[in-house]
C-alpha positions in Angstrom: 3.3 -0.3 -14.8 6.7 -0.1 -13.0 8.6 3.1 -13.6 12.3 3.6 -13.9 13.8 6.2 -11.4 13.8 9.8 -12.7 11.7 8.9 -15.8 9.4 11.7 -16.8 6.0 11.3 -15.2 3.0 10.9 -17.5 -0.1 13.1 -17.3 -2.4 10.2 -16.6 -2.4 8.0 -13.5 -3.5 5.0 -15.6 0.2 4.5 -16.6 1.5 4.3 -13.0 1.8 1.4 -10.5 0.5 1.6 -6.9 3.9 2.6 -5.4 4.2 5.7 -7.7 0.5 6.6 -7.0 1.2 6.4 -3.3 4.2 8.7 -3.7 2.1 11.2 -5.6 -0.6 11.1 -2.9 2.1 12.0 -0.3 2.9 15.0 -2.4 -0.8 15.9 -2.5 -1.3 15.8 1.3 1.9 17.8 2.0 5.0 17.2 4.1 3.5 17.5 7.6 0.7 15.0 7.0 3.0 12.8 4.9 5.4 12.6 7.9 2.6 11.4 10.2 1.5 8.8 7.6 5.0 7.5 7.3 5.3 7.0 11.0 2.4 4.6 10.9 3.5 2.6 7.8 5.5 -0.7 7.9 9.2 0.0 7.4 9.4 -2.0 4.2 6.6 0.0 2.7 8.1 3.3 3.8 11.4 2.5 2.2 9.7 1.6 -1.1 7.6 4.7 -1.2 10.4 7.1 -0.1 12.7 5.8 -2.8 10.0 6.4 -5.3 9.3 9.9 -3.9 13.0 10.8 -4.0 13.1 10.0 -7.8 9.7 11.4 -8.6 10.7 14.7 -10.1 8.1 17.3 -10.9 4.6 15.9 -11.0 2.3 17.5 -13.5 -0.8 19.1 -11.9 -3.1 17.0 -14.1 -1.4 13.8 -12.8 -1.7 14.8 -9.2 -5.4 15.7 -9.8 -5.9 12.4 -11.6 -4.4 10.3 -8.7 -6.4 12.2 -6.1 -9.6 11.8 -8.1 -9.0 8.1 -8.6 -8.4 7.6 -4.9 -11.3 9.7 -3.9 -13.6 8.2 -6.5 -12.8 4.7 -5.3 -13.7 5.8 -1.7 -17.0 7.3 -2.8 -17.8 4.4 -5.1 -17.3 2.0 -2.2 -20.1 3.8 -0.4 -22.5 3.7 -3.3 -21.7 0.0 -3.9 -22.5 -0.9 -0.3 -25.8 1.0 -0.6 -26.7 -1.2 -3.5 -26.2 1.3 -6.3 -23.5 -0.6 -8.2 -24.2 1.1 -11.5 -23.6 4.5 -10.0 -20.4 3.2 -8.4 -19.2 2.0 -11.8 -20.1 5.4 -13.3 -18.1 7.2 -10.6 -15.0 5.1 -11.2 -15.3 5.3 -15.0 -14.6 9.0 -14.7 -11.0 8.4 -13.5 -10.3 4.7 -14.6 -10.3 2.7 -17.7 -13.7 0.9 -18.1 -12.1 -2.5 -17.5 -10.3 -1.2 -14.4 -13.5 0.3 -13.2 -15.4 -3.0 -13.6 -12.6 -4.8 -11.7 -12.8 -2.2 -8.9 -16.5 -2.5 -8.6 -16.2 -6.3 -8.3 -13.7 -5.9 -5.5 -16.0 -3.4 -3.8 -19.0 -5.7 -4.0 -17.1 -8.6 -2.5 -15.0 -6.8 0.1 -17.2 -3.9 1.4 -19.9 -4.8 4.0 -23.2 -3.0 4.1 -22.5 -1.4 7.5 -21.9 2.2 8.6 -18.5 3.6 7.9 -17.8 0.7 5.4 -15.9 3.2 3.2 -13.3 3.2 6.0 -13.2 -0.5 6.6 -11.0 -1.3 3.7 -8.3 1.1 4.8 -5.3 -0.1 6.7 -5.4 0.5 10.4 -2.4 2.8 10.3 -3.9 5.0 7.5 -7.3 5.1 9.2 -5.7 6.2 12.5 -3.9 9.0 10.7 -7.2 10.1 9.2 -9.4 10.1 12.3 -7.0 10.7 15.2 -7.9 14.4 15.4 -11.6 13.8 15.4 -13.7 14.4 18.5 -13.6 11.4 20.9 -17.4 10.9 20.4 -16.8 10.6 16.6 -13.9 8.2 17.1 -16.0 6.1 19.5 -18.9 5.9 16.9 -16.5 4.8 14.2 -14.8 2.2 16.4 -18.2 0.7 17.3 -18.8 0.0 13.6 -15.3 -1.5 12.8 -14.1 -5.1 13.3 -12.9 -5.6 16.9 -9.3 -6.2 15.9 -9.1 -3.1 13.8 -10.8 -1.0 16.5 -8.2 -2.3 19.0 -5.3 -1.4 16.7 -6.6 2.2 16.2 -7.3 2.6 19.9 -3.8 1.5 20.7 -2.4 4.3 18.5 -4.3 7.1 20.2 -2.7 9.2 23.0 -3.6 7.9 26.5 -6.0 10.7 27.4 -7.9 10.3 24.2 -8.0 6.5 24.7 -9.7 7.0 28.0 -12.2 9.5 26.6 -13.0 7.2 23.7 -13.4 4.1 25.9 -15.8 5.9 28.2 -18.0 7.0 25.3 -18.1 3.5 23.8 -19.1 2.1 27.2 -21.9 4.6 27.6 -23.0 4.5 24.0 -26.6 3.4 23.3 -28.3 2.9 19.9 -27.4 5.8 17.6 -29.9 7.6 15.3 -29.2 6.4 11.7 -29.4 10.0 10.6 -26.6 11.0 13.0 -24.4 8.2 11.6 -25.1 9.4 8.0 -24.2 12.9 9.0 -20.9 11.9 10.5 -20.1 9.8 7.5 -20.8 12.7 5.2 -18.5 14.9 7.3 -15.7 12.4 7.2 -15.9 12.1 3.4 -15.9 15.9 3.0 -12.9 16.2 5.2 -11.1 13.5 3.2 -11.8 15.4 0.0 -10.6 18.7 1.5 -7.4 17.1 2.9 -6.4 15.6 -0.5 -7.4 18.5 -2.8 -4.6 20.9 -2.1 -2.2 22.8 -4.4 -1.8 20.7 -7.5 1.7 21.9 -8.6 4.2 20.1 -6.5 7.5 18.4 -7.1 9.0 15.2 -5.6 12.6 14.5 -5.4 15.2 14.5 -2.6 14.2 18.0 -1.4 10.7 16.7 -0.7 12.0 13.6 1.1 14.2 15.8 3.3 11.3 18.1 4.1 9.0 15.2 5.0 11.7 13.6 7.2 12.4 16.9 8.9 8.8 16.9 10.0 8.8 13.3 11.1 9.8 12.3 14.7 13.5 11.4 15.3 12.8 7.7 15.7 10.9 7.5 12.4 13.6 9.5 10.6 16.4 7.2 12.0 14.6 4.0 11.0 13.9 5.2 7.5 17.4 6.4 6.9 19.0 3.2 8.3 16.7 1.2 6.0 17.6 3.2 2.9 21.3 3.3 3.7 21.6 -0.5 3.2 20.3 -0.2 -0.4 21.2 3.3 -1.5 23.9 5.1 0.6 24.3 7.9 -2.0 20.6 8.8 -1.7 20.9 8.8 2.1 23.8 11.2 1.9 21.9 13.5 -0.4 18.9 13.5 2.0 21.1 14.2 5.0 22.7 17.2 3.5 19.3 18.7 2.8 17.7 17.9 6.1 19.7 20.4 8.2 21.2 23.4 6.6 23.7 25.9 8.1 21.1 28.6 8.8 19.2 26.0 10.9 21.8 26.4 13.6 19.5 29.1 14.8 17.4 26.2 16.2 20.3 24.8 18.2 20.2 25.5 22.0 23.0 27.6 23.4 24.7 24.8 25.2 24.8 22.9 21.9 26.3 25.8 20.0 29.0 26.0 22.6 29.8 22.3 22.2 30.0 22.8 18.4 32.3 25.8 18.7 34.8 23.7 20.6 35.3 21.6 17.5 35.6 24.4 15.0 38.7 26.5 14.4 38.5 30.3 14.0 39.5 30.3 10.3 36.8 27.9 9.3 34.2 29.7 11.5 35.1 33.0 9.9 34.7 31.6 6.5 31.4 29.9 7.3 29.8 33.0 8.8 30.7 35.1 5.7 27.3 34.6 4.1 25.3 33.9 7.3 22.3 36.0 8.3 22.8 38.7 11.0 20.6 36.7 13.3 22.8 33.6 13.0 26.0 35.6 13.4 24.6 37.2 16.6 23.5 33.7 17.9 27.1 32.4 17.4 28.8 35.5 18.8 26.6 35.5 21.9 27.9 32.0 22.8 31.5 33.1 22.6 33.7 35.3 24.8 33.8 39.0 23.7 37.4 38.6 22.8 36.9 35.6 20.6 33.9 37.2 18.9 36.0 40.3 18.2 38.7 38.2 16.6 36.2 36.4 14.4 34.6 39.7 13.3 38.0 41.1 12.5 38.9 38.0 10.4 35.7 38.3 8.5 36.3 42.0 7.8 39.8 41.6 6.4 39.2 38.3 4.7 38.5 39.8 1.3 36.6 38.0 -1.6 36.2 34.3 -1.2 34.7 31.5 -3.4 31.1 30.6 -2.6 32.1 26.9 -2.8 34.7 27.4 -0.1 32.1 29.1 2.2 29.5 26.3 1.5 32.1 23.6 2.2 33.0 25.2 5.6 29.3 25.5 6.5 28.7 21.9 5.6 31.6 20.7 7.8 30.0 22.6 10.7 26.6 21.1 9.9 28.2 17.7 10.0 29.5 18.4 13.5 26.0 19.5 14.6 24.4 16.3 13.3 27.1 14.2 14.9 26.7 15.9 18.3 22.9 15.7 18.0 23.2 12.0 17.3 25.3 11.7 20.5 22.7 13.6 22.5 25.0 16.7 23.1 22.9 19.0 21.0 19.2 19.8 21.1 17.5 21.2 18.0 14.2 23.0 18.4 11.3 21.1 16.8 13.1 17.8 16.5 12.0 16.1 19.7 14.6 17.6 22.0 12.2 19.2 24.4 10.2 16.0 24.8 13.4 14.0 25.6 14.7 16.3 28.3 14.6 15.1 32.0 15.0 17.6 34.8 
């Protein structure tokens, strides 16, 4: 059933709708994998799931375990159903679903899953399937694509890096009849990897912090499109996310030329205040990008400043962070790990 933002989460997944379950699954797989998944999802679906994730709050371990078990149980049940053991499929689903829901799922499995190799993957969206198999060996990917509908195989192939595309195509072209036992072994391996990927630490929290962490790990284009989509509907949420995505200490990741550009827009009084609680490493990074005389003046100001309010320090730091973000948007600042290296042209 639909859930109101910030409502306390139940301990059972049976009370949640699909969007909330998707948000909980993103928590289960962790920020890095969630960022990759988001990059492959349609924008409208991303916005919906991210809004839910931002308002999720702390997810009880038993709820996360239940959602993961339901998802995995459905995957496993699909395989058993295609092999003809419908009763066993129903028993698997009954462990995590209401009996009526289990019966409905089994009926869907019976009508939608074909009795072909890798059929437990065939019901997955192409974007999700690509995320799951893209790190597999080219021979494994080739074997999977040979057993998928041509349109889905083409979509997955298009999402692979060029070099891996070529390797997969060559293997498909040279592939002859494969031993059924080999296919079953590959299927078992994929199912095992899916289980290991999902069954991580069970005590995780959603909220704006989680959204910011996920988007920090997503590529710049994905982050920008998501933020623009959210801003039209919830500008306050976007501002909360932005303020968490890049903190003052992260200026350590800014290249020297970028720091010099930032310092041109910051007066000495504000810089002295902002550096009051900065780490020695960040202070040194800042001072190394100033003249010795300017650095000496800032150090002197900090020494004789006396006690200051933490809120004043944080406000000064946030103003500098805002300058960094603005200059990054204009292409004048490169931040390590946020796509800057890949965008440089010599």
